[in-house]
N, CA, C, O and CB atoms as a CASP TS submission, in Angstrom:
PFRMAT TS
TARGET T0000
AUTHOR 0000-0000-0000
METHOD Language model
MODEL 1
PARENT N/A
ATOM      1  N   MET     1      13.176 104.239  59.443  1.00  0.00           N
ATOM      2  CA  MET     1      12.358 103.246  60.489  1.00  0.00           C
ATOM      3  C   MET     1      11.436 104.019  61.607  1.00  0.00           C
ATOM      4  O   MET     1      11.638 103.845  62.809  1.00  0.00           O
ATOM      5  CB  MET     1      13.510 102.294  61.381  1.00  0.00           C
ATOM      6  N   ARG     2      10.553 104.762  61.182  1.00  0.00           N
ATOM      7  CA  ARG     2       9.983 105.384  62.116  1.00  0.00           C
ATOM      8  C   ARG     2       9.191 104.596  63.078  1.00  0.00           C
ATOM      9  O   ARG     2       8.540 103.657  62.619  1.00  0.00           O
ATOM     10  CB  ARG     2       9.309 106.276  61.576  1.00  0.00           C
ATOM     11  N   ASN     3       9.136 104.905  64.707  1.00  0.00           N
ATOM     12  CA  ASN     3       9.037 104.477  65.594  1.00  0.00           C
ATOM     13  C   ASN     3       9.728 103.591  66.069  1.00  0.00           C
ATOM     14  O   ASN     3       9.396 103.197  67.187  1.00  0.00           O
ATOM     15  CB  ASN     3       8.269 104.328  65.617  1.00  0.00           C
ATOM     16  N   SER     4      10.803 103.025  65.478  1.00  0.00           N
ATOM     17  CA  SER     4      11.970 101.902  65.902  1.00  0.00           C
ATOM     18  C   SER     4      12.724 102.481  66.906  1.00  0.00           C
ATOM     19  O   SER     4      12.950 103.683  67.042  1.00  0.00           O
ATOM     20  CB  SER     4      13.025 101.448  64.712  1.00  0.00           C
ATOM     21  N   ARG     5      13.181 101.375  67.750  1.00  0.00           N
ATOM     22  CA  ARG     5      14.208 101.726  68.580  1.00  0.00           C
ATOM     23  C   ARG     5      15.547 101.133  68.371  1.00  0.00           C
ATOM     24  O   ARG     5      15.508 100.011  67.865  1.00  0.00           O
ATOM     25  CB  ARG     5      13.824 101.473  69.794  1.00  0.00           C
ATOM     26  N   LEU     6      16.786 101.630  68.648  1.00  0.00           N
ATOM     27  CA  LEU     6      18.212 101.168  68.525  1.00  0.00           C
ATOM     28  C   LEU     6      18.511 100.790  70.005  1.00  0.00           C
ATOM     29  O   LEU     6      18.458 101.603  70.927  1.00  0.00           O
ATOM     30  CB  LEU     6      19.285 102.359  67.888  1.00  0.00           C
ATOM     31  N   GLY     7      18.793  99.630  70.122  1.00  0.00           N
ATOM     32  CA  GLY     7      19.487  99.011  71.153  1.00  0.00           C
ATOM     33  C   GLY     7      20.430  97.980  71.017  1.00  0.00           C
ATOM     34  O   GLY     7      21.033  97.690  69.983  1.00  0.00           O
ATOM     35  N   GLY     8      20.523  97.459  72.078  1.00  0.00           N
ATOM     36  CA  GLY     8      21.668  96.309  72.189  1.00  0.00           C
ATOM     37  C   GLY     8      21.404  95.129  71.756  1.00  0.00           C
ATOM     38  O   GLY     8      20.194  94.967  71.597  1.00  0.00           O
ATOM     39  N   ALA     9      22.081  94.177  71.483  1.00  0.00           N
ATOM     40  CA  ALA     9      21.474  92.835  70.862  1.00  0.00           C
ATOM     41  C   ALA     9      21.265  91.958  72.276  1.00  0.00           C
ATOM     42  O   ALA     9      21.802  92.142  73.368  1.00  0.00           O
ATOM     43  CB  ALA     9      22.666  91.972  69.597  1.00  0.00           C
ATOM     44  N   ASN    10      20.232  90.874  71.843  1.00  0.00           N
ATOM     45  CA  ASN    10      19.403  90.125  72.964  1.00  0.00           C
ATOM     46  C   ASN    10      20.333  89.732  74.154  1.00  0.00           C
ATOM     47  O   ASN    10      19.931  89.768  75.317  1.00  0.00           O
ATOM     48  CB  ASN    10      18.691  88.730  72.362  1.00  0.00           C
ATOM     49  N   SER    11      21.632  89.345  73.795  1.00  0.00           N
ATOM     50  CA  SER    11      22.560  88.750  74.558  1.00  0.00           C
ATOM     51  C   SER    11      24.165  89.371  74.585  1.00  0.00           C
ATOM     52  O   SER    11      25.200  88.839  74.985  1.00  0.00           O
ATOM     53  CB  SER    11      22.505  87.376  74.083  1.00  0.00           C
ATOM     54  N   SER    12      23.932  90.679  74.008  1.00  0.00           N
ATOM     55  CA  SER    12      25.465  91.433  73.792  1.00  0.00           C
ATOM     56  C   SER    12      26.051  91.724  74.973  1.00  0.00           C
ATOM     57  O   SER    12      25.466  92.099  75.989  1.00  0.00           O
ATOM     58  CB  SER    12      25.462  92.834  73.028  1.00  0.00           C
ATOM     59  N   PRO    13      27.673  91.481  74.780  1.00  0.00           N
ATOM     60  CA  PRO    13      28.543  92.085  75.749  1.00  0.00           C
ATOM     61  C   PRO    13      28.634  93.484  75.775  1.00  0.00           C
ATOM     62  O   PRO    13      28.428  94.185  74.784  1.00  0.00           O
ATOM     63  CB  PRO    13      29.770  91.633  75.608  1.00  0.00           C
ATOM     64  N   PRO    14      28.946  93.919  76.916  1.00  0.00           N
ATOM     65  CA  PRO    14      28.900  95.500  77.141  1.00  0.00           C
ATOM     66  C   PRO    14      30.090  96.191  76.177  1.00  0.00           C
ATOM     67  O   PRO    14      31.113  95.551  75.938  1.00  0.00           O
ATOM     68  CB  PRO    14      29.210  95.895  78.904  1.00  0.00           C
ATOM     69  N   ALA    15      29.903  97.420  75.689  1.00  0.00           N
ATOM     70  CA  ALA    15      30.719  97.813  74.488  1.00  0.00           C
ATOM     71  C   ALA    15      32.290  97.609  74.813  1.00  0.00           C
ATOM     72  O   ALA    15      32.851  97.347  75.877  1.00  0.00           O
ATOM     73  CB  ALA    15      30.401  99.400  74.086  1.00  0.00           C
ATOM     74  N   GLU    16      32.757  97.808  73.611  1.00  0.00           N
ATOM     75  CA  GLU    16      34.295  97.331  74.073  1.00  0.00           C
ATOM     76  C   GLU    16      34.777  98.814  73.792  1.00  0.00           C
ATOM     77  O   GLU    16      34.088  99.370  72.937  1.00  0.00           O
ATOM     78  CB  GLU    16      35.230  95.876  73.025  1.00  0.00           C
ATOM     79  N   VAL    17      35.853  99.619  74.342  1.00  0.00           N
ATOM     80  CA  VAL    17      36.278 101.000  73.970  1.00  0.00           C
ATOM     81  C   VAL    17      37.744 100.839  74.097  1.00  0.00           C
ATOM     82  O   VAL    17      38.367 100.178  74.928  1.00  0.00           O
ATOM     83  CB  VAL    17      35.660 102.220  74.911  1.00  0.00           C
ATOM     84  N   ARG    18      38.206 101.608  73.061  1.00  0.00           N
ATOM     85  CA  ARG    18      39.565 101.793  73.137  1.00  0.00           C
ATOM     86  C   ARG    18      39.953 103.227  72.681  1.00  0.00           C
ATOM     87  O   ARG    18      39.633 103.856  71.673  1.00  0.00           O
ATOM     88  CB  ARG    18      40.240 100.744  72.335  1.00  0.00           C
ATOM     89  N   PHE    19      40.854 103.591  73.887  1.00  0.00           N
ATOM     90  CA  PHE    19      41.244 105.154  73.818  1.00  0.00           C
ATOM     91  C   PHE    19      42.270 105.166  72.797  1.00  0.00           C
ATOM     92  O   PHE    19      43.178 104.334  72.833  1.00  0.00           O
ATOM     93  CB  PHE    19      41.839 105.846  75.263  1.00  0.00           C
ATOM     94  N   LEU    20      42.186 106.154  71.778  1.00  0.00           N
ATOM     95  CA  LEU    20      43.407 106.142  70.582  1.00  0.00           C
ATOM     96  C   LEU    20      44.364 107.438  71.337  1.00  0.00           C
ATOM     97  O   LEU    20      45.571 107.584  71.145  1.00  0.00           O
ATOM     98  CB  LEU    20      42.685 106.637  68.565  1.00  0.00           C
ATOM     99  N   ARG    21      43.641 108.175  72.084  1.00  0.00           N
ATOM    100  CA  ARG    21      44.517 109.437  72.743  1.00  0.00           C
ATOM    101  C   ARG    21      43.473 109.653  73.712  1.00  0.00           C
ATOM    102  O   ARG    21      42.402 109.047  73.704  1.00  0.00           O
ATOM    103  CB  ARG    21      44.948 110.932  71.715  1.00  0.00           C
ATOM    104  N   PRO    22      43.872 110.685  74.695  1.00  0.00           N
ATOM    105  CA  PRO    22      42.925 111.053  75.617  1.00  0.00           C
ATOM    106  C   PRO    22      41.864 111.326  75.739  1.00  0.00           C
ATOM    107  O   PRO    22      40.975 111.100  76.560  1.00  0.00           O
ATOM    108  CB  PRO    22      43.083 111.617  75.997  1.00  0.00           C
ATOM    109  N   ASP    23      42.056 112.261  74.162  1.00  0.00           N
ATOM    110  CA  ASP    23      40.205 112.680  74.004  1.00  0.00           C
ATOM    111  C   ASP    23      39.721 111.971  72.938  1.00  0.00           C
ATOM    112  O   ASP    23      38.527 112.217  72.767  1.00  0.00           O
ATOM    113  CB  ASP    23      39.740 114.406  73.607  1.00  0.00           C
ATOM    114  N   VAL    24      40.203 111.133  72.098  1.00  0.00           N
ATOM    115  CA  VAL    24      39.477 110.300  71.231  1.00  0.00           C
ATOM    116  C   VAL    24      39.542 108.756  71.627  1.00  0.00           C
ATOM    117  O   VAL    24      40.456 108.123  72.156  1.00  0.00           O
ATOM    118  CB  VAL    24      40.002 110.526  69.839  1.00  0.00           C
ATOM    119  N   ALA    25      38.445 108.410  71.258  1.00  0.00           N
ATOM    120  CA  ALA    25      38.021 106.850  71.534  1.00  0.00           C
ATOM    121  C   ALA    25      37.476 106.408  70.397  1.00  0.00           C
ATOM    122  O   ALA    25      37.012 107.192  69.569  1.00  0.00           O
ATOM    123  CB  ALA    25      36.969 106.573  72.691  1.00  0.00           C
ATOM    124  N   VAL    26      37.475 104.740  70.189  1.00  0.00           N
ATOM    125  CA  VAL    26      36.576 103.899  69.634  1.00  0.00           C
ATOM    126  C   VAL    26      36.124 103.043  70.212  1.00  0.00           C
ATOM    127  O   VAL    26      36.732 102.331  71.012  1.00  0.00           O
ATOM    128  CB  VAL    26      36.870 103.435  68.780  1.00  0.00           C
ATOM    129  N   ALA    27      34.723 102.944  69.841  1.00  0.00           N
ATOM    130  CA  ALA    27      33.821 102.127  70.700  1.00  0.00           C
ATOM    131  C   ALA    27      33.506 101.206  69.800  1.00  0.00           C
ATOM    132  O   ALA    27      33.526 101.598  68.633  1.00  0.00           O
ATOM    133  CB  ALA    27      32.590 102.792  71.339  1.00  0.00           C
ATOM    134  N   LEU    28      33.143  99.789  70.042  1.00  0.00           N
ATOM    135  CA  LEU    28      32.163  98.683  69.414  1.00  0.00           C
ATOM    136  C   LEU    28      31.041  98.137  70.284  1.00  0.00           C
ATOM    137  O   LEU    28      31.131  97.759  71.452  1.00  0.00           O
ATOM    138  CB  LEU    28      32.972  97.443  68.998  1.00  0.00           C
ATOM    139  N   VAL    29      30.167  98.159  69.645  1.00  0.00           N
ATOM    140  CA  VAL    29      28.737  97.884  70.319  1.00  0.00           C
ATOM    141  C   VAL    29      27.889  96.995  69.375  1.00  0.00           C
ATOM    142  O   VAL    29      27.551  97.195  68.208  1.00  0.00           O
ATOM    143  CB  VAL    29      27.883  99.329  70.608  1.00  0.00           C
ATOM    144  N   ALA    30      27.611  95.833  70.307  1.00  0.00           N
ATOM    145  CA  ALA    30      26.645  94.968  69.534  1.00  0.00           C
ATOM    146  C   ALA    30      25.217  95.478  69.585  1.00  0.00           C
ATOM    147  O   ALA    30      24.898  96.063  70.620  1.00  0.00           O
ATOM    148  CB  ALA    30      26.665  93.529  70.075  1.00  0.00           C
ATOM    149  N   GLY    31      24.363  95.355  68.685  1.00  0.00           N
ATOM    150  CA  GLY    31      22.913  95.930  68.610  1.00  0.00           C
ATOM    151  C   GLY    31      22.359  96.140  67.470  1.00  0.00           C
ATOM    152  O   GLY    31      23.153  96.164  66.529  1.00  0.00           O
ATOM    153  N   GLY    32      20.985  96.342  67.159  1.00  0.00           N
ATOM    154  CA  GLY    32      20.358  96.847  66.214  1.00  0.00           C
ATOM    155  C   GLY    32      19.042  97.487  66.326  1.00  0.00           C
ATOM    156  O   GLY    32      18.742  97.845  67.465  1.00  0.00           O
ATOM    157  N   VAL    33      18.090  97.733  65.281  1.00  0.00           N
ATOM    158  CA  VAL    33      17.184  98.255  65.496  1.00  0.00           C
ATOM    159  C   VAL    33      15.922  97.653  65.679  1.00  0.00           C
ATOM    160  O   VAL    33      15.494  97.200  64.618  1.00  0.00           O
ATOM    161  CB  VAL    33      17.220  98.939  64.818  1.00  0.00           C
ATOM    162  N   ARG    34      15.245  97.501  66.551  1.00  0.00           N
ATOM    163  CA  ARG    34      13.667  96.944  66.720  1.00  0.00           C
ATOM    164  C   ARG    34      12.597  97.442  66.236  1.00  0.00           C
ATOM    165  O   ARG    34      12.223  98.381  66.939  1.00  0.00           O
ATOM    166  CB  ARG    34      13.240  96.908  67.884  1.00  0.00           C
ATOM    167  N   PRO    35      11.768  97.205  65.152  1.00  0.00           N
ATOM    168  CA  PRO    35      10.668  98.083  64.491  1.00  0.00           C
ATOM    169  C   PRO    35       9.753  97.995  65.815  1.00  0.00           C
ATOM    170  O   PRO    35       9.873  97.290  66.818  1.00  0.00           O
ATOM    171  CB  PRO    35       9.895  97.430  62.875  1.00  0.00           C
ATOM    172  N   GLU    36       9.072  98.684  65.561  1.00  0.00           N
ATOM    173  CA  GLU    36       7.605  99.276  66.554  1.00  0.00           C
ATOM    174  C   GLU    36       7.007  97.941  67.229  1.00  0.00           C
ATOM    175  O   GLU    36       6.715  96.923  66.601  1.00  0.00           O
ATOM    176  CB  GLU    36       6.091 100.103  65.405  1.00  0.00           C
ATOM    177  N   GLY    37       6.875  98.125  68.625  1.00  0.00           N
ATOM    178  CA  GLY    37       6.362  96.585  69.063  1.00  0.00           C
ATOM    179  C   GLY    37       6.950  95.593  69.402  1.00  0.00           C
ATOM    180  O   GLY    37       6.423  94.826  70.208  1.00  0.00           O
ATOM    181  N   ALA    38       8.298  95.325  68.832  1.00  0.00           N
ATOM    182  CA  ALA    38       9.191  94.108  68.960  1.00  0.00           C
ATOM    183  C   ALA    38       9.606  94.387  70.197  1.00  0.00           C
ATOM    184  O   ALA    38       9.888  95.534  70.545  1.00  0.00           O
ATOM    185  CB  ALA    38      10.371  93.878  67.925  1.00  0.00           C
ATOM    186  N   THR    39       9.699  93.094  71.168  1.00  0.00           N
ATOM    187  CA  THR    39      10.442  93.131  72.382  1.00  0.00           C
ATOM    188  C   THR    39      11.735  92.800  72.130  1.00  0.00           C
ATOM    189  O   THR    39      12.588  93.388  72.795  1.00  0.00           O
ATOM    190  CB  THR    39       9.935  92.308  73.379  1.00  0.00           C
ATOM    191  N   ASP    40      12.146  91.852  71.181  1.00  0.00           N
ATOM    192  CA  ASP    40      13.153  91.222  70.722  1.00  0.00           C
ATOM    193  C   ASP    40      13.953  91.597  69.558  1.00  0.00           C
ATOM    194  O   ASP    40      13.459  91.892  68.470  1.00  0.00           O
ATOM    195  CB  ASP    40      12.766  90.191  70.577  1.00  0.00           C
ATOM    196  N   LEU    41      15.146  91.578  69.808  1.00  0.00           N
ATOM    197  CA  LEU    41      15.892  91.886  68.242  1.00  0.00           C
ATOM    198  C   LEU    41      16.078  91.050  67.198  1.00  0.00           C
ATOM    199  O   LEU    41      17.200  90.557  67.079  1.00  0.00           O
ATOM    200  CB  LEU    41      17.164  92.229  68.314  1.00  0.00           C
ATOM    201  N   ALA    42      15.301  90.798  66.471  1.00  0.00           N
ATOM    202  CA  ALA    42      15.521  89.391  65.597  1.00  0.00           C
ATOM    203  C   ALA    42      16.805  89.209  64.802  1.00  0.00           C
ATOM    204  O   ALA    42      17.435  90.154  64.329  1.00  0.00           O
ATOM    205  CB  ALA    42      14.394  89.244  64.500  1.00  0.00           C
ATOM    206  N   PRO    43      17.128  88.021  64.696  1.00  0.00           N
ATOM    207  CA  PRO    43      18.704  87.804  64.342  1.00  0.00           C
ATOM    208  C   PRO    43      19.363  88.279  63.100  1.00  0.00           C
ATOM    209  O   PRO    43      20.566  88.432  62.892  1.00  0.00           O
ATOM    210  CB  PRO    43      18.989  86.420  64.293  1.00  0.00           C
ATOM    211  N   GLU    44      17.979  88.559  62.022  1.00  0.00           N
ATOM    212  CA  GLU    44      18.617  89.128  60.646  1.00  0.00           C
ATOM    213  C   GLU    44      18.835  90.487  60.870  1.00  0.00           C
ATOM    214  O   GLU    44      19.205  91.070  59.851  1.00  0.00           O
ATOM    215  CB  GLU    44      17.698  88.974  59.309  1.00  0.00           C
ATOM    216  N   ARG    45      18.706  91.340  62.083  1.00  0.00           N
ATOM    217  CA  ARG    45      18.641  92.816  62.324  1.00  0.00           C
ATOM    218  C   ARG    45      19.713  93.010  63.125  1.00  0.00           C
ATOM    219  O   ARG    45      20.054  94.166  63.378  1.00  0.00           O
ATOM    220  CB  ARG    45      17.363  93.368  62.955  1.00  0.00           C
ATOM    221  N   GLU    46      20.579  91.664  63.778  1.00  0.00           N
ATOM    222  CA  GLU    46      22.004  92.200  64.178  1.00  0.00           C
ATOM    223  C   GLU    46      22.997  92.562  63.924  1.00  0.00           C
ATOM    224  O   GLU    46      23.585  91.846  63.114  1.00  0.00           O
ATOM    225  CB  GLU    46      22.440  91.866  64.552  1.00  0.00           C
ATOM    226  N   SER    47      23.821  93.912  64.457  1.00  0.00           N
ATOM    227  CA  SER    47      24.687  94.946  63.872  1.00  0.00           C
ATOM    228  C   SER    47      25.895  94.995  64.921  1.00  0.00           C
ATOM    229  O   SER    47      25.951  94.414  66.005  1.00  0.00           O
ATOM    230  CB  SER    47      23.876  96.449  63.676  1.00  0.00           C
ATOM    231  N   VAL    48      26.603  95.617  64.482  1.00  0.00           N
ATOM    232  CA  VAL    48      27.738  95.826  65.127  1.00  0.00           C
ATOM    233  C   VAL    48      28.059  97.378  64.958  1.00  0.00           C
ATOM    234  O   VAL    48      28.559  97.670  63.871  1.00  0.00           O
ATOM    235  CB  VAL    48      28.814  94.873  64.597  1.00  0.00           C
ATOM    236  N   VAL    49      27.890  98.222  65.689  1.00  0.00           N
ATOM    237  CA  VAL    49      28.209  99.881  65.410  1.00  0.00           C
ATOM    238  C   VAL    49      29.311 100.135  66.311  1.00  0.00           C
ATOM    239  O   VAL    49      29.443 100.126  67.534  1.00  0.00           O
ATOM    240  CB  VAL    49      26.883 101.032  65.783  1.00  0.00           C
ATOM    241  N   SER    50      30.304 100.440  64.997  1.00  0.00           N
ATOM    242  CA  SER    50      31.598 101.035  65.214  1.00  0.00           C
ATOM    243  C   SER    50      31.107 102.924  65.448  1.00  0.00           C
ATOM    244  O   SER    50      30.365 103.630  64.766  1.00  0.00           O
ATOM    245  CB  SER    50      32.756 100.592  63.617  1.00  0.00           C
ATOM    246  N   LEU    51      31.940 103.245  66.751  1.00  0.00           N
ATOM    247  CA  LEU    51      31.580 104.711  67.140  1.00  0.00           C
ATOM    248  C   LEU    51      32.911 105.513  67.192  1.00  0.00           C
ATOM    249  O   LEU    51      33.728 105.063  67.995  1.00  0.00           O
ATOM    250  CB  LEU    51      30.794 104.798  68.638  1.00  0.00           C
ATOM    251  N   VAL    52      33.215 106.411  66.620  1.00  0.00           N
ATOM    252  CA  VAL    52      34.153 107.291  67.014  1.00  0.00           C
ATOM    253  C   VAL    52      33.780 108.760  67.959  1.00  0.00           C
ATOM    254  O   VAL    52      32.989 109.649  67.643  1.00  0.00           O
ATOM    255  CB  VAL    52      34.739 107.599  65.734  1.00  0.00           C
ATOM    256  N   LEU    53      34.550 108.675  69.084  1.00  0.00           N
ATOM    257  CA  LEU    53      34.142 109.324  70.050  1.00  0.00           C
ATOM    258  C   LEU    53      35.333 110.593  70.384  1.00  0.00           C
ATOM    259  O   LEU    53      36.513 110.248  70.320  1.00  0.00           O
ATOM    260  CB  LEU    53      33.855 108.257  71.171  1.00  0.00           C
ATOM    261  N   ALA    54      35.059 111.846  70.688  1.00  0.00           N
ATOM    262  CA  ALA    54      35.538 112.744  70.862  1.00  0.00           C
ATOM    263  C   ALA    54      35.328 113.972  71.988  1.00  0.00           C
ATOM    264  O   ALA    54      34.461 114.844  71.930  1.00  0.00           O
ATOM    265  CB  ALA    54      35.459 112.925  69.901  1.00  0.00           C
ATOM    266  N   ASP    55      36.366 113.808  73.042  1.00  0.00           N
ATOM    267  CA  ASP    55      35.808 114.909  74.414  1.00  0.00           C
ATOM    268  C   ASP    55      36.252 116.220  73.872  1.00  0.00           C
ATOM    269  O   ASP    55      37.388 116.619  73.614  1.00  0.00           O
ATOM    270  CB  ASP    55      36.649 114.646  76.197  1.00  0.00           C
ATOM    271  N   THR    56      34.694 116.998  73.720  1.00  0.00           N
ATOM    272  CA  THR    56      35.269 118.101  73.587  1.00  0.00           C
ATOM    273  C   THR    56      34.876 118.918  74.383  1.00  0.00           C
ATOM    274  O   THR    56      34.516 118.312  75.392  1.00  0.00           O
ATOM    275  CB  THR    56      35.232 118.522  72.555  1.00  0.00           C
ATOM    276  N   ALA    57      34.712 120.235  74.513  1.00  0.00           N
ATOM    277  CA  ALA    57      34.593 121.252  75.366  1.00  0.00           C
ATOM    278  C   ALA    57      33.160 121.196  75.860  1.00  0.00           C
ATOM    279  O   ALA    57      33.023 121.706  76.972  1.00  0.00           O
ATOM    280  CB  ALA    57      34.981 122.538  74.731  1.00  0.00           C
ATOM    281  N   GLU    58      32.051 120.702  75.307  1.00  0.00           N
ATOM    282  CA  GLU    58      30.932 119.962  75.489  1.00  0.00           C
ATOM    283  C   GLU    58      30.822 118.756  76.142  1.00  0.00           C
ATOM    284  O   GLU    58      29.738 118.461  76.644  1.00  0.00           O
ATOM    285  CB  GLU    58      30.509 119.779  74.501  1.00  0.00           C
ATOM    286  N   GLY    59      31.808 117.975  76.223  1.00  0.00           N
ATOM    287  CA  GLY    59      31.701 116.534  76.994  1.00  0.00           C
ATOM    288  C   GLY    59      31.995 115.917  75.515  1.00  0.00           C
ATOM    289  O   GLY    59      32.305 116.378  74.416  1.00  0.00           O
ATOM    290  N   TRP    60      31.733 114.622  76.071  1.00  0.00           N
ATOM    291  CA  TRP    60      32.175 113.586  74.842  1.00  0.00           C
ATOM    292  C   TRP    60      30.902 113.526  73.726  1.00  0.00           C
ATOM    293  O   TRP    60      29.725 113.438  74.076  1.00  0.00           O
ATOM    294  CB  TRP    60      32.483 111.830  75.531  1.00  0.00           C
ATOM    295  N   ARG    61      31.274 113.580  72.568  1.00  0.00           N
ATOM    296  CA  ARG    61      30.492 113.575  71.180  1.00  0.00           C
ATOM    297  C   ARG    61      30.699 112.482  70.480  1.00  0.00           C
ATOM    298  O   ARG    61      31.757 111.854  70.512  1.00  0.00           O
ATOM    299  CB  ARG    61      30.817 114.650  70.272  1.00  0.00           C
ATOM    300  N   ILE    62      29.574 112.138  69.707  1.00  0.00           N
ATOM    301  CA  ILE    62      30.055 110.966  68.388  1.00  0.00           C
ATOM    302  C   ILE    62      30.684 111.907  67.047  1.00  0.00           C
ATOM    303  O   ILE    62      30.153 112.892  66.534  1.00  0.00           O
ATOM    304  CB  ILE    62      28.349 109.900  67.671  1.00  0.00           C
ATOM    305  N   ALA    63      31.806 111.342  66.727  1.00  0.00           N
ATOM    306  CA  ALA    63      32.189 112.171  65.844  1.00  0.00           C
ATOM    307  C   ALA    63      31.683 111.493  64.578  1.00  0.00           C
ATOM    308  O   ALA    63      31.158 112.260  63.771  1.00  0.00           O
ATOM    309  CB  ALA    63      33.640 112.464  65.933  1.00  0.00           C
ATOM    310  N   ALA    64      31.748 109.939  64.179  1.00  0.00           N
ATOM    311  CA  ALA    64      31.632 109.223  63.296  1.00  0.00           C
ATOM    312  C   ALA    64      31.131 107.693  63.858  1.00  0.00           C
ATOM    313  O   ALA    64      31.504 107.115  64.879  1.00  0.00           O
ATOM    314  CB  ALA    64      32.858 109.349  62.595  1.00  0.00           C
ATOM    315  N   PHE    65      30.110 107.223  62.783  1.00  0.00           N
ATOM    316  CA  PHE    65      29.665 106.155  63.264  1.00  0.00           C
ATOM    317  C   PHE    65      29.226 105.113  61.787  1.00  0.00           C
ATOM    318  O   PHE    65      28.792 105.493  60.700  1.00  0.00           O
ATOM    319  CB  PHE    65      28.438 106.618  64.338  1.00  0.00           C
ATOM    320  N   GLN    66      29.532 103.724  62.257  1.00  0.00           N
ATOM    321  CA  GLN    66      29.341 103.084  61.211  1.00  0.00           C
ATOM    322  C   GLN    66      28.283 101.969  61.698  1.00  0.00           C
ATOM    323  O   GLN    66      28.181 101.914  62.924  1.00  0.00           O
ATOM    324  CB  GLN    66      30.666 102.623  60.625  1.00  0.00           C
ATOM    325  N   ASN    67      27.660 101.276  61.137  1.00  0.00           N
ATOM    326  CA  ASN    67      26.128 100.149  61.436  1.00  0.00           C
ATOM    327  C   ASN    67      26.523  99.384  60.292  1.00  0.00           C
ATOM    328  O   ASN    67      26.293  99.819  59.164  1.00  0.00           O
ATOM    329  CB  ASN    67      24.160 100.875  61.283  1.00  0.00           C
ATOM    330  N   THR    68      27.257  97.978  60.526  1.00  0.00           N
ATOM    331  CA  THR    68      27.128  96.846  59.819  1.00  0.00           C
ATOM    332  C   THR    68      26.708  95.756  60.429  1.00  0.00           C
ATOM    333  O   THR    68      27.032  95.292  61.523  1.00  0.00           O
ATOM    334  CB  THR    68      28.134  96.573  59.284  1.00  0.00           C
ATOM    335  N   ARG    69      25.598  95.203  59.252  1.00  0.00           N
ATOM    336  CA  ARG    69      25.075  93.856  60.039  1.00  0.00           C
ATOM    337  C   ARG    69      25.940  92.812  60.042  1.00  0.00           C
ATOM    338  O   ARG    69      26.912  92.747  59.290  1.00  0.00           O
ATOM    339  CB  ARG    69      23.833  93.257  59.486  1.00  0.00           C
ATOM    340  N   VAL    70      25.614  91.913  60.924  1.00  0.00           N
ATOM    341  CA  VAL    70      26.228  90.840  61.462  1.00  0.00           C
ATOM    342  C   VAL    70      25.836  89.398  60.238  1.00  0.00           C
ATOM    343  O   VAL    70      24.697  88.969  60.056  1.00  0.00           O
ATOM    344  CB  VAL    70      25.570  90.696  63.190  1.00  0.00           C
ATOM    345  N   GLN    71      27.037  88.896  59.574  1.00  0.00           N
ATOM    346  CA  GLN    71      26.667  87.926  58.724  1.00  0.00           C
ATOM    347  C   GLN    71      27.415  86.466  58.966  1.00  0.00           C
ATOM    348  O   GLN    71      28.586  86.248  59.274  1.00  0.00           O
ATOM    349  CB  GLN    71      26.914  88.483  57.373  1.00  0.00           C
ATOM    350  N   GLU    72      26.484  85.678  58.755  1.00  0.00           N
ATOM    351  CA  GLU    72      27.159  84.041  59.174  1.00  0.00           C
ATOM    352  C   GLU    72      28.512  84.184  58.250  1.00  0.00           C
ATOM    353  O   GLU    72      28.582  84.873  57.232  1.00  0.00           O
ATOM    354  CB  GLU    72      25.965  82.339  58.565  1.00  0.00           C
ATOM    355  N   ARG    73      29.395  83.526  58.718  1.00  0.00           N
ATOM    356  CA  ARG    73      30.908  83.489  57.791  1.00  0.00           C
ATOM    357  C   ARG    73      30.477  82.721  56.451  1.00  0.00           C
ATOM    358  O   ARG    73      29.615  81.843  56.412  1.00  0.00           O
ATOM    359  CB  ARG    73      32.386  82.468  58.674  1.00  0.00           C
ATOM    360  N   GLY    74      31.280  83.238  55.264  1.00  0.00           N
ATOM    361  CA  GLY    74      30.853  82.188  54.280  1.00  0.00           C
ATOM    362  C   GLY    74      29.891  83.040  53.139  1.00  0.00           C
ATOM    363  O   GLY    74      30.083  82.952  51.927  1.00  0.00           O
ATOM    364  N   ARG    75      28.815  83.884  53.771  1.00  0.00           N
ATOM    365  CA  ARG    75      28.086  84.295  53.206  1.00  0.00           C
ATOM    366  C   ARG    75      28.288  85.639  52.207  1.00  0.00           C
ATOM    367  O   ARG    75      27.339  86.071  51.553  1.00  0.00           O
ATOM    368  CB  ARG    75      27.358  84.293  54.044  1.00  0.00           C
TER
END
């Protein structure tokens, strides 16, 4: 998706962070990909991004992530 932008959803709450250990956290963030030129996130592009974060000698790093599209219930 050349020249697209990853960002928060139009009315997304702040990230939800849960520490599994002092040096490992899981974060859930609402967001999605905005194509080049788009100012708002289209509803069909809304996603929840799950991140596993690790505190390393270089600072906090993303160890793993998953991007899951939001769908209407029952679809």
